[in-house]
The first five atom37 places (N, CA, C, CB, O) and aatype in JSON, in Angstrom:
{
  "aatype": [12, 11, 4, 14, 9, 4, 8, 2, 14, 15, 0, 1, 6, 16, 1, 14, 13, 4, 15, 1, 1, 4, 0, 3, 9, 3, 10, 7, 11, 17, 10, 15, 3, 7, 18, 15, 19, 14, 15, 5, 6, 14, 6, 3, 9, 6, 5, 0, 10, 0, 6, 16, 6, 1, 5, 7, 1, 11, 14, 18],
  "atom_mask": [
    [1, 1, 1, 1, 1],
    [1, 1, 1, 1, 1],
    [1, 1, 1, 1, 1],
    [1, 1, 1, 1, 1],
    [1, 1, 1, 1, 1],
    [1, 1, 1, 1, 1],
    [1, 1, 1, 1, 1],
    [1, 1, 1, 1, 1],
    [1, 1, 1, 1, 1],
    [1, 1, 1, 1, 1],
    [1, 1, 1, 1, 1],
    [1, 1, 1, 1, 1],
    [1, 1, 1, 1, 1],
    [1, 1, 1, 1, 1],
    [1, 1, 1, 1, 1],
    [1, 1, 1, 1, 1],
    [1, 1, 1, 1, 1],
    [1, 1, 1, 1, 1],
    [1, 1, 1, 1, 1],
    [1, 1, 1, 1, 1],
    [1, 1, 1, 1, 1],
    [1, 1, 1, 1, 1],
    [1, 1, 1, 1, 1],
    [1, 1, 1, 1, 1],
    [1, 1, 1, 1, 1],
    [1, 1, 1, 1, 1],
    [1, 1, 1, 1, 1],
    [1, 1, 1, 0, 1],
    [1, 1, 1, 1, 1],
    [1, 1, 1, 1, 1],
    [1, 1, 1, 1, 1],
    [1, 1, 1, 1, 1],
    [1, 1, 1, 1, 1],
    [1, 1, 1, 0, 1],
    [1, 1, 1, 1, 1],
    [1, 1, 1, 1, 1],
    [1, 1, 1, 1, 1],
    [1, 1, 1, 1, 1],
    [1, 1, 1, 1, 1],
    [1, 1, 1, 1, 1],
    [1, 1, 1, 1, 1],
    [1, 1, 1, 1, 1],
    [1, 1, 1, 1, 1],
    [1, 1, 1, 1, 1],
    [1, 1, 1, 1, 1],
    [1, 1, 1, 1, 1],
    [1, 1, 1, 1, 1],
    [1, 1, 1, 1, 1],
    [1, 1, 1, 1, 1],
    [1, 1, 1, 1, 1],
    [1, 1, 1, 1, 1],
    [1, 1, 1, 1, 1],
    [1, 1, 1, 1, 1],
    [1, 1, 1, 1, 1],
    [1, 1, 1, 1, 1],
    [1, 1, 1, 0, 1],
    [1, 1, 1, 1, 1],
    [1, 1, 1, 1, 1],
    [1, 1, 1, 1, 1],
    [1, 1, 1, 1, 1]
  ],
  "atom_positions": [
    [[-60.39, -74.41, -110.73], [-59.42, -75.4, -110.3], [-58.05, -74.71, -110.25], [-59.41, -76.64, -111.26], [-57.7, -73.93, -111.13]],
    [[-57.29, -75.03, -109.2], [-55.97, -74.44, -109.03], [-54.88, -75.42, -109.47], [-55.75, -74.0, -107.57], [-55.03, -76.64, -109.33]],
    [[-53.81, -74.88, -109.98], [-52.64, -75.66, -110.39], [-52.05, -76.35, -109.15], [-51.57, -74.76, -111.09], [-51.83, -75.69, -108.14]],
    [[-51.8, -77.67, -109.21], [-51.25, -78.36, -108.04], [-49.79, -77.99, -107.73], [-51.34, -79.85, -108.25], [-49.29, -78.3, -106.65]],
    [[-49.11, -77.33, -108.65], [-47.71, -76.95, -108.43], [-47.61, -75.55, -107.84], [-46.94, -77.02, -109.75], [-46.98, -75.37, -106.79]],
    [[-48.2, -74.55, -108.49], [-48.04, -73.16, -108.03], [-49.32, -72.54, -107.48], [-47.53, -72.32, -109.16], [-49.28, -71.42, -106.95]],
    [[-50.43, -73.23, -107.59], [-51.72, -72.79, -107.06], [-52.35, -71.62, -107.79], [-51.56, -72.43, -105.63], [-53.29, -71.0, -107.28]],
    [[-51.86, -71.3, -108.98], [-52.53, -70.31, -109.83], [-53.71, -71.0, -110.52], [-51.55, -69.69, -110.88], [-53.76, -72.23, -110.55]],
    [[-54.63, -70.24, -111.07], [-55.75, -70.87, -111.8], [-55.23, -71.72, -112.96], [-56.73, -69.8, -112.32], [-54.29, -71.33, -113.65]],
    [[-55.85, -72.87, -113.17], [-55.39, -73.74, -114.25], [-55.86, -73.22, -115.61], [-55.9, -75.18, -114.03], [-56.84, -72.48, -115.7]],
    [[-55.14, -73.61, -116.64], [-55.47, -73.22, -118.0], [-56.12, -74.4, -118.71], [-54.21, -72.73, -118.77], [-55.77, -75.55, -118.45]],
    [[-57.05, -74.13, -119.58], [-57.77, -75.18, -120.29], [-56.8, -76.07, -121.08], [-58.81, -74.56, -121.23], [-56.98, -77.29, -121.12]],
    [[-55.81, -75.49, -121.71], [-54.89, -76.25, -122.57], [-53.98, -77.19, -121.79], [-54.03, -75.29, -123.38], [-53.54, -78.21, -122.32]],
    [[-53.7, -76.86, -120.54], [-52.74, -77.64, -119.75], [-53.35, -78.18, -118.46], [-51.52, -76.8, -119.42], [-52.62, -78.53, -117.53]],
    [[-54.66, -78.25, -118.39], [-55.36, -78.68, -117.18], [-54.82, -79.98, -116.65], [-56.84, -78.83, -117.45], [-54.63, -80.89, -117.46]],
    [[-54.55, -80.15, -115.4], [-54.92, -79.31, -114.27], [-53.88, -78.25, -113.94], [-55.16, -80.16, -113.06], [-53.99, -77.57, -112.92]],
    [[-52.88, -78.08, -114.79], [-51.81, -77.13, -114.52], [-52.12, -75.78, -115.15], [-50.48, -77.66, -115.05], [-52.99, -75.66, -116.01]],
    [[-51.39, -74.75, -114.69], [-51.6, -73.41, -115.24], [-50.77, -73.18, -116.5], [-51.25, -72.35, -114.19], [-51.08, -72.3, -117.3]],
    [[-49.71, -73.97, -116.66], [-48.81, -73.78, -117.8], [-48.06, -75.07, -118.12], [-47.82, -72.63, -117.52], [-48.09, -76.03, -117.35]],
    [[-47.4, -75.07, -119.25], [-46.58, -76.21, -119.63], [-45.4, -76.36, -118.66], [-46.06, -76.04, -121.09], [-44.95, -77.48, -118.38]],
    [[-44.91, -75.24, -118.14], [-43.81, -75.27, -117.18], [-44.18, -76.08, -115.94], [-43.4, -73.85, -116.78], [-43.43, -76.94, -115.51]],
    [[-45.36, -75.79, -115.37], [-45.79, -76.53, -114.18], [-46.05, -78.01, -114.5], [-47.05, -75.9, -113.58], [-45.78, -78.88, -113.68]],
    [[-46.56, -78.28, -115.69], [-46.76, -79.68, -116.11], [-45.41, -80.39, -116.18], [-47.49, -79.75, -117.47], [-45.3, -81.55, -115.79]],
    [[-44.39, -79.71, -116.69], [-43.05, -80.31, -116.79], [-42.43, -80.51, -115.4], [-42.14, -79.43, -117.65], [-41.74, -81.5, -115.17]],
    [[-42.67, -79.58, -114.49], [-42.18, -79.74, -113.11], [-42.8, -80.98, -112.49], [-42.5, -78.49, -112.25], [-42.1, -81.77, -111.85]],
    [[-44.1, -81.16, -112.68], [-44.79, -82.34, -112.14], [-44.24, -83.62, -112.76], [-46.3, -82.23, -112.4], [-44.0, -84.59, -112.04]],
    [[-44.04, -83.64, -114.05], [-43.47, -84.81, -114.71], [-42.08, -85.11, -114.16], [-43.4, -84.59, -116.23], [-41.75, -86.27, -113.93]],
    [[-41.28, -84.08, -113.96], [-39.95, -84.28, -113.39], [-39.99, -84.91, -112.01], [0.0, 0.0, 0.0], [-39.14, -85.73, -111.67]],
    [[-40.98, -84.53, -111.2], [-41.13, -85.14, -109.88], [-41.45, -86.63, -109.99], [-42.23, -84.42, -109.08], [-40.92, -87.44, -109.23]],
    [[-42.31, -86.99, -110.94], [-42.63, -88.41, -111.13], [-41.4, -89.18, -111.6], [-43.78, -88.58, -112.15], [-41.13, -90.28, -111.13]],
    [[-40.66, -88.6, -112.53], [-39.5, -89.31, -113.1], [-38.34, -89.42, -112.13], [-39.04, -88.6, -114.35], [-37.52, -90.34, -112.26]],
    [[-38.25, -88.51, -111.16], [-37.14, -88.55, -110.2], [-37.56, -89.16, -108.87], [-36.59, -87.16, -109.98], [-36.88, -88.98, -107.86]],
    [[-38.69, -89.87, -108.85], [-39.21, -90.51, -107.65], [-39.6, -89.51, -106.57], [-38.2, -91.48, -107.1], [-39.58, -89.84, -105.38]],
    [[-39.96, -88.31, -106.97], [-40.47, -87.33, -106.02], [-41.84, -87.71, -105.5], [0.0, 0.0, 0.0], [-42.24, -87.32, -104.4]],
    [[-42.56, -88.47, -106.31], [-43.86, -89.01, -105.91], [-43.71, -90.52, -105.9], [-45.01, -88.53, -106.88], [-42.91, -91.08, -106.65]],
    [[-44.49, -91.16, -105.08], [-44.5, -92.62, -105.09], [-45.81, -93.13, -104.53], [-43.31, -93.19, -104.29], [-46.51, -92.43, -103.8]],
    [[-46.12, -94.35, -104.89], [-47.31, -95.01, -104.39], [-46.86, -95.94, -103.27], [-48.08, -95.79, -105.52], [-46.02, -96.81, -103.51]],
    [[-47.4, -95.78, -102.07], [-46.96, -96.62, -100.95], [-47.29, -98.1, -101.18], [-47.58, -96.14, -99.65], [-48.32, -98.43, -101.77]],
    [[-46.43, -98.94, -100.7], [-46.62, -100.38, -100.82], [-46.67, -100.99, -99.43], [-45.48, -101.02, -101.65], [-46.0, -100.52, -98.51]],
    [[-47.46, -102.02, -99.27], [-47.55, -102.74, -98.01], [-46.89, -104.11, -98.1], [-49.02, -102.89, -97.59], [-47.01, -104.91, -97.17]],
    [[-46.19, -104.38, -99.19], [-45.5, -105.65, -99.35], [-44.31, -105.71, -98.39], [-45.03, -105.83, -100.82], [-43.52, -104.76, -98.35]],
    [[-44.16, -106.78, -97.63], [-43.04, -106.88, -96.68], [-41.67, -106.7, -97.32], [-43.09, -108.23, -95.99], [-40.78, -106.09, -96.72]],
    [[-41.48, -107.21, -98.54], [-40.19, -107.06, -99.22], [-39.89, -105.59, -99.5], [-40.18, -107.85, -100.53], [-38.75, -105.15, -99.34]],
    [[-40.9, -104.84, -99.91], [-40.71, -103.42, -100.21], [-40.39, -102.63, -98.94], [-41.96, -102.85, -100.88], [-39.55, -101.73, -98.96]],
    [[-41.06, -102.97, -97.85], [-40.81, -102.29, -96.58], [-39.39, -102.54, -96.11], [-41.82, -102.74, -95.51], [-38.7, -101.62, -95.67]],
    [[-38.95, -103.8, -96.19], [-37.58, -104.14, -95.79], [-36.56, -103.43, -96.67], [-37.36, -105.66, -95.85], [-35.54, -102.95, -96.17]],
    [[-36.82, -103.36, -97.96], [-35.91, -102.69, -98.88], [-35.84, -101.18, -98.56], [-36.36, -102.91, -100.35], [-34.76, -100.6, -98.58]],
    [[-36.97, -100.57, -98.27], [-37.0, -99.14, -97.94], [-36.23, -98.87, -96.64], [-38.45, -98.64, -97.81], [-35.5, -97.89, -96.55]],
    [[-36.4, -99.74, -95.65], [-35.66, -99.57, -94.39], [-34.16, -99.73, -94.61], [-36.14, -100.6, -93.34], [-33.37, -98.96, -94.06]],
    [[-33.76, -100.71, -95.41], [-32.35, -100.92, -95.69], [-31.76, -99.71, -96.42], [-32.15, -102.2, -96.54], [-30.64, -99.29, -96.11]],
    [[-32.5, -99.15, -97.36], [-32.02, -97.97, -98.11], [-31.89, -96.77, -97.18], [-32.98, -97.64, -99.27], [-30.93, -96.01, -97.29]],
    [[-32.85, -96.6, -96.28], [-32.8, -95.5, -95.31], [-31.58, -95.64, -94.4], [-34.09, -95.47, -94.47], [-30.88, -94.66, -94.16]],
    [[-31.34, -96.83, -93.92], [-30.18, -97.06, -93.05], [-28.88, -96.86, -93.82], [-30.23, -98.48, -92.46], [-27.91, -96.32, -93.27]],
    [[-28.85, -97.28, -95.08], [-27.65, -97.12, -95.9], [-27.31, -95.64, -96.09], [-27.83, -97.8, -97.27], [-26.14, -95.27, -96.18]],
    [[-28.33, -94.82, -96.16], [-28.13, -93.38, -96.35], [-27.86, -92.66, -95.04], [-29.34, -92.77, -97.03], [-27.63, -91.46, -95.02]],
    [[-27.89, -93.41, -93.94], [-27.58, -92.83, -92.64], [-28.7, -92.03, -92.03], [0.0, 0.0, 0.0], [-28.47, -91.21, -91.15]],
    [[-29.93, -92.27, -92.49], [-31.09, -91.56, -91.94], [-31.82, -92.46, -90.97], [-32.04, -91.1, -93.06], [-31.69, -93.68, -91.02]],
    [[-32.58, -91.84, -90.1], [-33.43, -92.6, -89.19], [-34.66, -93.07, -89.96], [-33.84, -91.73, -87.94], [-35.18, -92.31, -90.78]],
    [[-35.15, -94.3, -89.73], [-36.26, -94.84, -90.51], [-37.63, -94.29, -90.14], [-36.28, -96.3, -90.36], [-38.63, -94.83, -90.62]],
    [[-37.74, -93.27, -89.33], [-39.05, -92.71, -88.97], [-39.09, -91.24, -89.19], [-39.39, -93.02, -87.53], [-40.11, -90.6, -88.94]]
  ]
}
């Protein structure tokens, strides 16, 4: 199994990561909204579009 962050072989102690460093990088992505679970709720979609427009980005 390869580490999902750096693609080196994973270590038994930190599986699925190769090291504590890569595990911490992954945790940081979750905590900073680097990862997200998509929602199909109309309110969430409208909120995401409004946030995109507020930041001056195109919504697509």
